[in-house]
N, CA, C and O atoms as a printed pandas DataFrame, in Angstrom:
     atom_number atom_name residue_name chain_id  residue_number  x_coord  y_coord  z_coord
0              1         N          MET        A               1  119.655  -45.912  163.597
1              2        CA          MET        A               1  119.682  -45.694  162.262
2              3         C          MET        A               1  119.906  -47.049  161.495
3              4         O          MET        A               1  120.759  -47.839  161.900
4              5         N          TYR        A               2  119.175  -47.302  160.440
5              6        CA          TYR        A               2  119.308  -48.580  159.830
6              7         C          TYR        A               2  119.804  -48.290  158.383
7              8         O          TYR        A               2  119.391  -47.315  157.755
8              9         N          PHE        A               3  120.677  -49.148  157.895
9             10        CA          PHE        A               3  121.236  -49.058  156.568
10            11         C          PHE        A               3  120.885  -50.337  155.752
11            12         O          PHE        A               3  121.423  -50.483  154.655
12            13         N          GLY        A               4  120.068  -51.213  156.194
13            14        CA          GLY        A               4  119.686  -52.418  155.380
14            15         C          GLY        A               4  120.528  -53.618  155.804
15            16         O          GLY        A               4  120.148  -54.730  155.439
16            17         N          PHE        A               5  121.542  -53.511  156.479
17            18        CA          PHE        A               5  122.348  -54.628  156.963
18            19         C          PHE        A               5  122.849  -54.310  158.348
19            20         O          PHE        A               5  123.248  -53.164  158.556
20            21         N          PRO        A               6  122.871  -55.153  159.264
21            22        CA          PRO        A               6  122.758  -56.561  159.234
22            23         C          PRO        A               6  121.390  -57.155  159.536
23            24         O          PRO        A               6  121.264  -58.360  159.752
24            25         N          ASP        A               7  120.381  -56.321  159.549
25            26        CA          ASP        A               7  119.000  -56.856  159.798
26            27         C          ASP        A               7  118.620  -57.943  158.843
27            28         O          ASP        A               7  118.774  -57.792  157.631
28            29         N          GLU        A               8  118.123  -59.047  159.370
29            30        CA          GLU        A               8  117.850  -60.188  158.584
30            31         C          GLU        A               8  116.418  -60.094  157.909
31            32         O          GLU        A               8  116.156  -60.716  156.879
32            33         N          ASN        A               9  115.556  -59.316  158.524
33            34        CA          ASN        A               9  114.298  -59.147  157.924
34            35         C          ASN        A               9  113.704  -57.830  158.387
35            36         O          ASN        A               9  114.041  -57.295  159.443
36            37         N          ILE        A              10  112.784  -57.319  157.529
37            38        CA          ILE        A              10  112.215  -55.984  157.736
38            39         C          ILE        A              10  111.388  -55.905  159.041
39            40         O          ILE        A              10  111.215  -54.813  159.583
40            41         N          GLU        A              11  110.869  -57.055  159.558
41            42        CA          GLU        A              11  110.097  -57.009  160.800
42            43         C          GLU        A              11  110.970  -56.630  162.062
43            44         O          GLU        A              11  110.434  -56.326  163.128
44            45         N          SER        A              12  112.309  -56.662  161.896
45            46        CA          SER        A              12  113.111  -56.410  163.054
46            47         C          SER        A              12  113.315  -54.844  163.207
47            48         O          SER        A              12  113.894  -54.422  164.208
48            49         N          ILE        A              13  112.879  -54.029  162.292
49            50        CA          ILE        A              13  113.034  -52.592  162.331
50            51         C          ILE        A              13  111.822  -52.056  163.177
51            52         O          ILE        A              13  110.672  -52.388  162.892
52            53         N          PRO        A              14  112.102  -51.252  164.182
53            54        CA          PRO        A              14  110.963  -50.796  165.084
54            55         C          PRO        A              14  110.068  -49.860  164.313
55            56         O          PRO        A              14  110.484  -49.185  163.371
56            57         N          LYS        A              15  108.817  -49.844  164.750
57            58        CA          LYS        A              15  107.779  -48.879  164.268
58            59         C          LYS        A              15  108.226  -47.455  164.469
59            60         O          LYS        A              15  108.764  -47.134  165.529
60            61         N          GLY        A              16  108.023  -46.568  163.475
61            62        CA          GLY        A              16  108.375  -45.176  163.719
62            63         C          GLY        A              16  108.552  -44.420  162.378
63            64         O          GLY        A              16  108.349  -44.969  161.295
64            65         N          GLU        A              17  108.937  -43.139  162.508
65            66        CA          GLU        A              17  109.147  -42.323  161.371
66            67         C          GLU        A              17  110.678  -42.418  160.978
67            68         O          GLU        A              17  111.579  -42.358  161.816
68            69         N          TYR        A              18  110.873  -42.568  159.657
69            70        CA          TYR        A              18  112.174  -42.722  159.090
70            71         C          TYR        A              18  112.431  -41.902  157.888
71            72         O          TYR        A              18  111.484  -41.607  157.159
72            73         N          TYR        A              19  113.628  -41.511  157.620
73            74        CA          TYR        A              19  113.934  -40.952  156.288
74            75         C          TYR        A              19  114.612  -41.976  155.568
75            76         O          TYR        A              19  115.543  -42.585  156.094
76            77         N          VAL        A              20  114.194  -42.239  154.316
77            78        CA          VAL        A              20  114.737  -43.301  153.561
78            79         C          VAL        A              20  115.351  -42.764  152.209
79            80         O          VAL        A              20  114.909  -41.745  151.678
80            81         N          GLN        A              21  116.307  -43.438  151.723
81            82        CA          GLN        A              21  116.966  -43.093  150.434
82            83         C          GLN        A              21  117.526  -44.342  149.819
83            84         O          GLN        A              21  118.100  -45.161  150.538
84            85         N          ALA        A              22  117.395  -44.528  148.557
85            86        CA          ALA        A              22  118.076  -45.685  147.866
86            87         C          ALA        A              22  119.223  -45.138  147.008
87            88         O          ALA        A              22  119.138  -44.089  146.370
88            89         N          VAL        A              23  120.314  -45.939  147.045
89            90        CA          VAL        A              23  121.466  -45.522  146.203
90            91         C          VAL        A              23  121.855  -46.854  145.455
91            92         O          VAL        A              23  122.055  -47.910  146.055
92            93         N          LEU        A              24  121.939  -46.711  144.127
93            94        CA          LEU        A              24  122.426  -47.820  143.296
94            95         C          LEU        A              24  123.713  -47.453  142.710
95            96         O          LEU        A              24  123.753  -46.574  141.850
96            97         N          HIS        A              25  124.796  -48.070  143.115
97            98        CA          HIS        A              25  126.110  -47.695  142.652
98            99         C          HIS        A              25  126.734  -48.869  141.906
99           100         O          HIS        A              25  126.987  -49.925  142.486
100          101         N          LYS        A              26  126.967  -48.676  140.660
101          102        CA          LYS        A              26  127.547  -49.747  139.852
102          103         C          LYS        A              26  128.980  -49.394  139.463
103          104         O          LYS        A              26  129.300  -49.166  138.297
104          105         N          TYR        A              27  129.847  -49.358  140.518
105          106        CA          TYR        A              27  131.148  -49.137  140.372
106          107         C          TYR        A              27  131.503  -47.872  139.436
107          108         O          TYR        A              27  131.121  -46.743  139.745
108          109         N          GLN        A              28  132.242  -48.123  138.295
109          110        CA          GLN        A              28  132.547  -46.989  137.429
110          111         C          GLN        A              28  131.443  -46.676  136.433
111          112         O          GLN        A              28  131.563  -45.688  135.710
112          113         N          THR        A              29  130.430  -47.420  136.359
113          114        CA          THR        A              29  129.414  -47.296  135.284
114          115         C          THR        A              29  128.421  -46.116  135.534
115          116         O          THR        A              29  128.274  -45.223  134.700
116          117         N          PHE        A              30  127.770  -46.152  136.680
117          118        CA          PHE        A              30  126.743  -45.136  136.952
118          119         C          PHE        A              30  126.535  -45.126  138.512
119          120         O          PHE        A              30  126.982  -46.016  139.236
120          121         N          ASN        A              31  125.830  -44.062  138.961
121          122        CA          ASN        A              31  125.548  -43.896  140.372
122          123         C          ASN        A              31  124.219  -43.212  140.439
123          124         O          ASN        A              31  124.132  -42.001  140.235
124          125         N          LEU        A              32  123.177  -43.959  140.721
125          126        CA          LEU        A              32  121.806  -43.324  140.827
126          127         C          LEU        A              32  121.378  -43.328  142.259
127          128         O          LEU        A              32  121.850  -44.126  143.068
128          129         N          ALA        A              33  120.464  -42.412  142.572
129          130        CA          ALA        A              33  119.887  -42.268  143.908
130          131         C          ALA        A              33  118.484  -41.703  143.892
131          132         O          ALA        A              33  118.086  -40.981  142.978
132          133         N          SER        A              34  117.747  -42.055  144.935
133          134        CA          SER        A              34  116.451  -41.387  145.103
134          135         C          SER        A              34  116.630  -40.125  146.016
135          136         O          SER        A              34  117.597  -39.988  146.766
136          137         N          LYS        A              35  115.696  -39.287  145.897
137          138        CA          LYS        A              35  115.680  -38.197  146.836
138          139         C          LYS        A              35  115.274  -38.746  148.220
139          140         O          LYS        A              35  114.395  -39.606  148.289
140          141         N          PRO        A              36  115.890  -38.275  149.324
141          142        CA          PRO        A              36  115.503  -38.691  150.616
142          143         C          PRO        A              36  114.081  -38.206  150.913
143          144         O          PRO        A              36  113.672  -37.128  150.483
144          145         N          PHE        A              37  113.308  -39.069  151.693
145          146        CA          PHE        A              37  111.937  -38.683  151.987
146          147         C          PHE        A              37  111.509  -39.433  153.270
147          148         O          PHE        A              37  112.051  -40.495  153.574
148          149         N          LYS        A              38  110.541  -38.878  154.013
149          150        CA          LYS        A              38  110.133  -39.381  155.255
150          151         C          LYS        A              38  108.996  -40.424  155.095
151          152         O          LYS        A              38  108.098  -40.181  154.289
152          153         N          ILE        A              39  108.984  -41.545  155.800
153          154        CA          ILE        A              39  107.998  -42.489  155.796
154          155         C          ILE        A              39  107.561  -42.838  157.237
155          156         O          ILE        A              39  108.346  -42.706  158.176
156          157         N          ILE        A              40  106.331  -43.273  157.393
157          158        CA          ILE        A              40  105.984  -43.813  158.730
158          159         C          ILE        A              40  105.910  -45.297  158.507
159          160         O          ILE        A              40  105.135  -45.817  157.704
160          161         N          PHE        A              41  106.769  -45.955  159.273
161          162        CA          PHE        A              41  106.958  -47.392  159.051
162          163         C          PHE        A              41  106.362  -48.211  160.139
163          164         O          PHE        A              41  106.570  -47.894  161.311
164          165         N          ASP        A              42  105.637  -49.240  159.834
165          166        CA          ASP        A              42  105.145  -50.176  160.773
166          167         C          ASP        A              42  105.393  -51.596  160.223
167          168         O          ASP        A              42  104.809  -51.932  159.193
168          169         N          PRO        A              43  106.227  -52.448  160.854
169          170        CA          PRO        A              43  106.587  -53.715  160.403
170          171         C          PRO        A              43  105.375  -54.710  160.192
171          172         O          PRO        A              43  105.467  -55.709  159.478
172          173         N          THR        A              44  104.247  -54.353  160.868
173          174        CA          THR        A              44  103.089  -55.242  160.771
174          175         C          THR        A              44  102.219  -54.888  159.478
175          176         O          THR        A              44  101.371  -55.659  159.030
176          177         N          ASN        A              45  102.499  -53.725  158.965
177          178        CA          ASN        A              45  101.790  -53.291  157.794
178          179         C          ASN        A              45  102.612  -53.589  156.564
179          180         O          ASN        A              45  103.758  -53.144  156.487
180          181         N          HIS        A              46  102.078  -54.333  155.578
181          182        CA          HIS        A              46  102.873  -54.723  154.450
182          183         C          HIS        A              46  102.654  -53.994  153.243
183          184         O          HIS        A              46  102.712  -54.545  152.144
184          185         N          ASN        A              47  102.384  -52.677  153.408
185          186        CA          ASN        A              47  102.240  -51.747  152.241
186          187         C          ASN        A              47  103.651  -51.595  151.513
187          188         O          ASN        A              47  104.715  -51.677  152.127
188          189         N          ILE        A              48  103.557  -51.380  150.226
189          190        CA          ILE        A              48  104.768  -51.223  149.401
190          191         C          ILE        A              48  105.066  -49.743  149.458
191          192         O          ILE        A              48  104.201  -48.882  149.298
192          193         N          ILE        A              49  106.356  -49.498  149.697
193          194        CA          ILE        A              49  106.936  -48.146  149.651
194          195         C          ILE        A              49  107.646  -47.972  148.288
195          196         O          ILE        A              49  108.614  -48.686  148.026
196          197         N          LYS        A              50  107.208  -47.073  147.437
197          198        CA          LYS        A              50  107.844  -46.890  146.218
198          199         C          LYS        A              50  108.962  -45.814  146.293
199          200         O          LYS        A              50  108.765  -44.680  146.729
200          201         N          ILE        A              51  110.178  -46.280  145.819
201          202        CA          ILE        A              51  111.420  -45.459  145.834
202          203         C          ILE        A              51  111.782  -45.322  144.384
203          204         O          ILE        A              51  111.929  -46.314  143.669
204          205         N          ILE        A              52  111.926  -44.094  143.952
205          206        CA          ILE        A              52  112.276  -43.815  142.498
206          207         C          ILE        A              52  113.714  -43.344  142.430
207          208         O          ILE        A              52  114.079  -42.365  143.081
208          209         N          LEU        A              53  114.488  -43.992  141.691
209          210        CA          LEU        A              53  115.898  -43.564  141.478
210          211         C          LEU        A              53  115.930  -42.456  140.383
211          212         O          LEU        A              53  116.173  -42.723  139.207
212          213         N          SER        A              54  115.689  -41.281  140.805
213          214        CA          SER        A              54  115.533  -40.093  139.912
214          215         C          SER        A              54  116.750  -39.224  139.807
215          216         O          SER        A              54  116.798  -38.358  138.934
216          217         N          GLU        A              55  117.730  -39.409  140.645
217          218        CA          GLU        A              55  118.904  -38.564  140.698
218          219         C          GLU        A              55  120.106  -39.268  140.181
219          220         O          GLU        A              55  120.282  -40.462  140.419
220          221         N          VAL        A              56  120.953  -38.546  139.466
221          222        CA          VAL        A              56  122.240  -39.062  138.924
222          223         C          VAL        A              56  123.370  -38.380  139.647
223          224         O          VAL        A              56  123.621  -37.200  139.405
224          225         N          ASN        A              57  124.060  -39.071  140.520
225          226        CA          ASN        A              57  125.161  -38.472  141.271
226          227         C          ASN        A              57  126.309  -38.244  140.321
227          228         O          ASN        A              57  126.565  -39.099  139.473
228          229         N          PRO        A              58  127.032  -37.105  140.421
229          230        CA          PRO        A              58  128.139  -36.846  139.544
230          231         C          PRO        A              58  129.261  -37.825  139.848
231          232         O          PRO        A              58  129.343  -38.410  140.928
232          233         N          ASN        A              59  130.123  -37.977  138.846
233          234        CA          ASN        A              59  131.337  -38.781  138.978
234          235         C          ASN        A              59  132.228  -38.133  140.027
235          236         O          ASN        A              59  132.249  -36.913  140.190
236          237         N          ILE        A              60  132.988  -39.016  140.757
237          238        CA          ILE        A              60  133.925  -38.536  141.706
238          239         C          ILE        A              60  135.281  -38.508  141.108
239          240         O          ILE        A              60  135.830  -39.567  140.802
240          241         N          TYR        A              61  135.855  -37.359  140.922
241          242        CA          TYR        A              61  137.159  -37.197  140.315
242          243         C          TYR        A              61  138.336  -37.307  141.235
243          244         O          TYR        A              61  138.254  -36.857  142.378
244          245         N          GLU        A              62  139.416  -37.876  140.800
245          246        CA          GLU        A              62  140.558  -38.069  141.650
246          247         C          GLU        A              62  141.116  -36.736  142.020
247          248         O          GLU        A              62  141.247  -35.853  141.173
248          249         N          PRO        A              63  141.480  -36.557  143.403
249          250        CA          PRO        A              63  142.073  -35.246  143.778
250          251         C          PRO        A              63  143.477  -35.098  143.254
251          252         O          PRO        A              63  144.187  -36.075  143.016
252          253         N          LYS        A              64  143.865  -33.828  143.077
253          254        CA          LYS        A              64  145.280  -33.558  142.664
254          255         C          LYS        A              64  146.220  -33.403  143.882
255          256         O          LYS        A              64  145.822  -32.884  144.925
256          257         N          ASP        A              65  147.420  -33.846  143.727
257          258        CA          ASP        A              65  148.422  -33.666  144.696
258          259         C          ASP        A              65  148.690  -32.159  144.858
259          260         O          ASP        A              65  148.604  -31.390  143.901
260          261         N          THR        A              66  149.024  -31.755  146.125
261          262        CA          THR        A              66  149.424  -30.416  146.348
262          263         C          THR        A              66  150.806  -30.345  146.991
263          264         O          THR        A              66  151.461  -31.375  147.150
264          265         N          GLU        A              67  151.250  -29.175  147.357
265          266        CA          GLU        A              67  152.539  -29.070  147.936
266          267         C          GLU        A              67  152.553  -29.837  149.330
267          268         O          GLU        A              67  153.605  -30.315  149.754
268          269         N          TYR        A              68  151.427  -29.936  149.988
269          270        CA          TYR        A              68  151.348  -30.466  151.295
270          271         C          TYR        A              68  150.731  -31.917  151.364
271          272         O          TYR        A              68  150.954  -32.618  152.351
272          273         N          ILE        A              69  149.987  -32.349  150.360
273          274        CA          ILE        A              69  149.280  -33.592  150.422
274          275         C          ILE        A              69  149.560  -34.374  149.189
275          276         O          ILE        A              69  149.567  -33.821  148.089
276          277         N          ARG        A              70  149.796  -35.673  149.342
277          278        CA          ARG        A              70  150.043  -36.583  148.242
278          279         C          ARG        A              70  148.979  -37.746  148.346
279          280         O          ARG        A              70  148.811  -38.418  149.363
280          281         N          HIS        A              71  148.321  -37.888  147.232
281          282        CA          HIS        A              71  147.217  -38.971  147.128
282          283         C          HIS        A              71  147.804  -40.287  146.576
283          284         O          HIS        A              71  148.554  -40.274  145.600
284          285         N          ILE        A              72  147.470  -41.373  147.183
285          286        CA          ILE        A              72  147.970  -42.663  146.791
286          287         C          ILE        A              72  146.779  -43.528  146.401
287          288         O          ILE        A              72  145.750  -43.466  147.073
288          289         N          LYS        A              73  146.872  -44.310  145.372
289          290        CA          LYS        A              73  145.800  -45.235  144.954
290          291         C          LYS        A              73  146.388  -46.585  144.625
291          292         O          LYS        A              73  147.280  -46.725  143.788
292          293         N          ILE        A              74  145.843  -47.593  145.328
293          294        CA          ILE        A              74  146.368  -48.945  145.158
294          295         C          ILE        A              74  145.263  -49.904  144.717
295          296         O          ILE        A              74  144.177  -49.963  145.294
296          297         N          ARG        A              75  145.600  -50.658  143.657
297          298        CA          ARG        A              75  144.593  -51.654  143.164
298          299         C          ARG        A              75  144.600  -52.880  144.023
299          300         O          ARG        A              75  145.653  -53.449  144.314
300          301         N          SER        A              76  143.370  -53.304  144.447
301          302        CA          SER        A              76  143.197  -54.427  145.330
302          303         C          SER        A              76  143.097  -55.663  144.454
303          304         O          SER        A              76  142.095  -55.798  143.752
304          305         N          GLN        A              77  144.007  -56.525  144.444
305          306        CA          GLN        A              77  143.994  -57.699  143.587
306          307         C          GLN        A              77  142.874  -58.671  144.048
307          308         O          GLN        A              77  142.156  -59.231  143.220
308          309         N          LEU        A              78  142.744  -58.854  145.338
309          310        CA          LEU        A              78  141.652  -59.807  145.834
310          311         C          LEU        A              78  140.248  -59.263  145.520
311          312         O          LEU        A              78  139.391  -60.035  145.089
312          313         N          LEU        A              79  139.978  -57.939  145.725
313          314        CA          LEU        A              79  138.653  -57.461  145.419
314          315         C          LEU        A              79  138.459  -57.405  143.906
315          316         O          LEU        A              79  137.340  -57.651  143.455
316          317         N          THR        A              80  139.445  -57.108  143.111
317          318        CA          THR        A              80  139.355  -57.084  141.716
318          319         C          THR        A              80  139.025  -58.437  141.146
319          320         O          THR        A              80  138.197  -58.567  140.245
320          321         N          GLU        A              81  139.699  -59.466  141.693
321          322        CA          GLU        A              81  139.323  -60.842  141.251
322          323         C          GLU        A              81  137.959  -61.260  141.642
323          324         O          GLU        A              81  137.227  -61.879  140.869
324          325         N          PHE        A              82  137.622  -60.925  142.828
325          326        CA          PHE        A              82  136.266  -61.336  143.374
326          327         C          PHE        A              82  135.123  -60.637  142.646
327          328         O          PHE        A              82  134.125  -61.286  142.332
328          329         N          LEU        A              83  135.231  -59.331  142.363
329          330        CA          LEU        A              83  134.145  -58.597  141.747
330          331         C          LEU        A              83  134.207  -58.546  140.200
331          332         O          LEU        A              83  133.203  -58.242  139.555
332          333         N          GLY        A              84  135.364  -58.839  139.617
333          334        CA          GLY        A              84  135.476  -58.895  138.172
334          335         C          GLY        A              84  135.662  -57.551  137.623
335          336         O          GLY        A              84  135.481  -57.368  136.420
336          337         N          THR        A              85  136.011  -56.583  138.410
337          338        CA          THR        A              85  136.213  -55.221  137.886
338          339         C          THR        A              85  137.328  -54.569  138.770
339          340         O          THR        A              85  137.471  -54.955  139.930
340          341         N          ASP        A              86  138.118  -53.590  138.242
341          342        CA          ASP        A              86  139.209  -53.069  139.021
342          343         C          ASP        A              86  138.626  -52.303  140.227
343          344         O          ASP        A              86  137.753  -51.446  140.084
344          345         N          ILE        A              87  139.124  -52.634  141.367
345          346        CA          ILE        A              87  138.741  -51.978  142.622
346          347         C          ILE        A              87  139.996  -51.390  143.269
347          348         O          ILE        A              87  141.011  -52.071  143.413
348          349         N          PHE        A              88  139.912  -50.140  143.647
349          350        CA          PHE        A              88  141.086  -49.418  144.193
350          351         C          PHE        A              88  140.766  -48.882  145.579
351          352         O          PHE        A              88  139.623  -48.559  145.903
352          353         N          SER        A              89  141.811  -48.800  146.378
353          354        CA          SER        A              89  141.778  -48.189  147.692
354          355         C          SER        A              89  142.615  -46.967  147.634
355          356         O          SER        A              89  143.722  -47.013  147.099
356          357         N          SER        A              90  142.118  -45.805  148.189
357          358        CA          SER        A              90  142.831  -44.568  148.133
358          359         C          SER        A              90  143.029  -43.956  149.496
359          360         O          SER        A              90  142.222  -44.116  150.412
360          361         N          THR        A              91  144.142  -43.245  149.595
361          362        CA          THR        A              91  144.428  -42.483  150.855
362          363         C          THR        A              91  145.228  -41.225  150.531
363          364         O          THR        A              91  145.646  -41.018  149.392
364          365         N          CYS        A              92  145.428  -40.413  151.516
365          366        CA          CYS        A              92  146.323  -39.316  151.282
366          367         C          CYS        A              92  147.243  -39.154  152.465
367          368         O          CYS        A              92  146.896  -39.475  153.602
368          369         N          ILE        A              93  148.386  -38.665  152.182
369          370        CA          ILE        A              93  149.416  -38.488  153.228
370          371         C          ILE        A              93  150.027  -37.120  153.171
371          372         O          ILE        A              93  150.087  -36.500  152.110
372          373         N          SER        A              94  150.486  -36.642  154.316
373          374        CA          SER        A              94  151.168  -35.324  154.347
374          375         C          SER        A              94  152.555  -35.472  153.730
375          376         O          SER        A              94  153.265  -36.441  153.999
376          377         N          THR        A              95  152.940  -34.480  152.882
377          378        CA          THR        A              95  154.284  -34.587  152.245
378          379         C          THR        A              95  155.357  -34.361  153.296
379          380         O          THR        A              95  156.517  -34.636  152.990
380          381         N          SER        A              96  155.089  -33.898  154.474
381          382        CA          SER        A              96  156.008  -33.720  155.553
382          383         C          SER        A              96  156.480  -35.062  156.076
383          384         O          SER        A              96  157.511  -35.130  156.745
384          385         N          TRP        A              97  155.710  -36.194  155.773
385          386        CA          TRP        A              97  156.049  -37.519  156.279
386          387         C          TRP        A              97  156.989  -38.228  155.182
387          388         O          TRP        A              97  157.609  -39.253  155.463
388          389         N          LEU        A              98  157.050  -37.682  154.046
389          390        CA          LEU        A              98  157.849  -38.303  152.947
390          391         C          LEU        A              98  159.311  -38.058  153.095
391          392         O          LEU        A              98  160.100  -38.508  152.264
């Protein structure tokens, strides 16, 4: 399975049938995606594969705490400074551990 990284160039991907999908995620602003579709890929053929970002993924809402699970969200100072927008890391823990 290939995700676009760490391959340095497209010629390193073996010839074959692949399902492809593009996702454009701009942090809190928007989240667009193409519908997944199958292609026949040959690295020696330089045809252009058109991918249309036609889908808008819904926003992901923060989960609510329950009697058994507590959700924790921590702002990453280093990533926030590097990317210029607030970046958070989230996790959940069992309330039995508290």
